[in-house]
N, C-alpha and C positions, 0 to 999 in steps of 0.2 A: 854296727857291722855284723854282729852275730845274728840280729833279727833279719838282716838282708840275706845272709847266707842260708838261714833256715827257710825263709820264704822261697829262695831260689831252689833249694833242695826239694821242697814240697811241690813246687811247680814242675820240676823235672820228673819227679815220681808220678805226678798226676797225668802228665802229658802222655807217656807211653801207655798208661792204664786205659786212658780214654781211647787211644788209637786201637788197642787190642779189643776193646768192646765194640768197635764199629763192625757191622755185618755187611757181607756182600749180598747182592741181589738174590742169589739162589738161597742163601741162608734166611734172608728176610721172608722170601716166599714160603719156605718150608715151615717157618714159625707161624706165618699168617694163615696158612691153610690146615695146620695141625688141629686135631679135635680138641685139645686142651686150650685153655686160655693163655694169653701172653701179656703179662703186666706191662711190659715195655713197648707194647704195640704203637702207642701214639708217638713215640720218639722216632719211628721209622715211616710215618705217614705224612703226606702233605697234600694240599690242594684238594682235588676231587675225592681221592681215596680217604682223606682225613674226615671229610664231611659225611661220607657214607658209612664208615666203620667207627662209630663213636663209642659204643659200649662193648661190642663183641667182635672178635676176629671173624674173618670169612669162614674159617674152619669150624668155628662153633655154630655157625648157621647152616652148615652142610650136614646132611644125615650121617650119623656116625658109622653106618655100615659101609659107606663108600671109601674105597682106597684112594689115596691122593699121591700122585706121582708128579714131581716137579722136574722140568728140564730147562736148562739155560739155553735159550735160542740165540741170543746175541748180547754181548757186553762190550761197550766201547768206553772211551774216556769219561763220558758224561751221561750216556743213556744205556739202558739194558732192557731186555724183554725175557720173561720167564713164562713158559707154557706150563699149565697145570692140567693134568688129566684126572678126572674122577671116574672111577670104575667099580662095578660089582659084577656079579655073575650074569647080569642081564644087559647092561648098557655101559656105554662110555660117553663122557662129555668133556669138552675142552674149553678152557678160558685162558686169558693171557694177562699177565701183570706187567705194567710198564713202569720203569724206574728212571729217576733222574738223580744225578749227583750234585748236591748243593753244599757249598762250604766244606768240601771234602768228605761228606757223608751221603750214603745212598738213601733215597726216600722212595716209597711207593707212591706213584702219581695217580694211576688209573687202573681199573679192571675192565677188561673188554671180552666180548664173545660175539659169535655170529648171531645176528638178530633174527627173531621170528621163526627159528627152527622148530618151535613147538607146534607150528601149523603143519609140519610135515607128517608126523605119525598118523594123525586122523585121516589125512588124504591118502597115505599109503594103505591104511586098513581098508578104506572104501574101495580103492582100485584093486587091491589084492583079492578081495572077496566078491568082486563083480562077476555075475553069471556070464557064461559065454555069449549069450544073445546080446547082453548089454555091452560086452567088449566089442562085438562086431559093430554095434551101433555107434559106440565111442570112436572106433577107428574110421568109420564113414564120416563122422562129424569133424574129426581132427586128423586129416590125412598127413599133415606135416609133423605131427607129434602123436604117434600112435600110443595105444594103451601100454604096450611093453616099454616103449621109450620113456613115457611119463613116469611110470612106476619105477623104473631103474634110475631115472634122473632124480626123483624125489628121495629115493633111498640114499643115493650118493650125496646129495645136498645135505642131508641130515646125518651123515656118517661122521664118526670120530676121525680125528687126524690119522690115527694109526691104521684105521680101516681104509681110508683114502690112499695112504701110502702103500698098503698091501695091494689095493686094486691097481694102482699105477704099476707096481712091480709085475703083477700078473699080465697086464695089458701093455707092457712096455713096447712091444713090437708095433702095435697099432698106433700108439702115441708117436713113435718115431716116423711111421708112414705119414701120419697126419701133419706133423711138423715139416717133413720134406715136401709134401704137396703145397703147403702154404708158402714155404720159402721158394720153391721152384716157380710158383705162379707169379712171384714178384708183385703181389697185390699192393703192398705198402711202400710208400716213398721212404727214403732214408730217415726223414723226420716228419712227424705229424704236421699236416697242413690243412688247407681248405678242402682237399679231396679225401680226407681220412674216412668220413662216413661212407662215401660211395665206394672207396677201396675195400672197406670192411664188408659192405653189402656184396660186392663182387666175390670176395673170398668165400663167404658163407653160401653163396649161390652156386659155386662150383660143385658139380654133382659128386665127384669123388671126395671132396672135402666134406660135403654135407653128409654123405653116406657114412664116413668114418666118425663124424661128430655124433650121429645118431647111434652108431654101433657102440660108442664109448659113453653114451648117455651125457654128452656135453651139449650145452645150449648153443654156444657160438664161439667163434674165434674173434678176438678184438685186439686192440692195442691201446685201449683207453681206460682200462680198469685200475691200474696201479701206478701209472706214471713211469713205467719201465721202458717204454718205447721198444717193446719186444713182443713176440707172439704170446697172447694170453688166452687160455682155453677155459672159458667160463662154464662151471657146472651149473650154478644157479644162485638164487638169492632173492631178497625182497627189498625194495626201496633203497638201493645203493649198497646194501650189506650183502656182499657176494663172496663166493668161494670158488676157487679154480686152480689151475696149474699154469705156470708160465715157464718160458725157456729163455734163459739168459746165461750164456757160457762165460761172460766176462763179469767176474764178481764185482769189479770196481763200478760197473754200470747198473748194479741192482738198486732199486728204489729203497729209501730209508723207511724203516718201520716207525710209526708214530700212532698214538692213541686216537687221533682224529681222522685217520683214513686207513692206512695199511697197518692192521693190528697184528699181523703175524706173517712171516715169510720163512718157511722151513724147507731145507734141502731134501729132495727126494732121491737124488743121485749125486754122483761126483762129477757130472759133466754138464750141469746147467739147468736141470729141472727142479722146480720149486712148487710147493703148495703155498697159496696165498689166501688171505681173507681181508676183506675191507668192510668199513662201515660208512 
């Protein structure tokens, strides 16, 4: 009986201690991107993330000069997403950590970011340093995507999340005008169907819509980027990995983030505007 009571006491003491040692997604993210090592790292990784970070944390692989800022984007009963911003005096970059809760413990599943943005800066440099004569020639060859639009679009595509949010705030009035034009035109049926592609084409062909898209450095309006069934204003991207803004005032109708498609969805306002990224 004594042995049974002793074992029961040890089990009771160990149980709370283990629970106290379990970390939340934001805490795991902060440890995982910190410059110092993390001996317990493997206990909080699984699946894809476990196979990628075998010896070092992500933070140990990032240049020490970069400041790391973690933000909890979403945490539900079994999934969570944490955004990580890397910054120094010159640049900002963002990536996203996806978590899953397994057997009562949070685990880091996958690390995601917008693909192929490294192609942007060289293209921006070429366009920004183009002589006036070449700019005129460029505009003649690309009447629907002028030099100024392409340069602005590339800069926006490769911008950090914080910079896109600031751009949205500065241009809020024009974004609202664009939204109202799309809604008033009733281009899209209540639910996507066989005419979705032609409806999208008609919306983008509207002169007023097209003019505002170009003014805001947006590539197009669609409803097929995130599965939201709502207006999505695409900035750009490559091979399905896109960034843009969507409008969905009903929070219950927002698409669910997941590491295989919608890698992040950040609110830009309190009335339905969001920044999204897909892969």
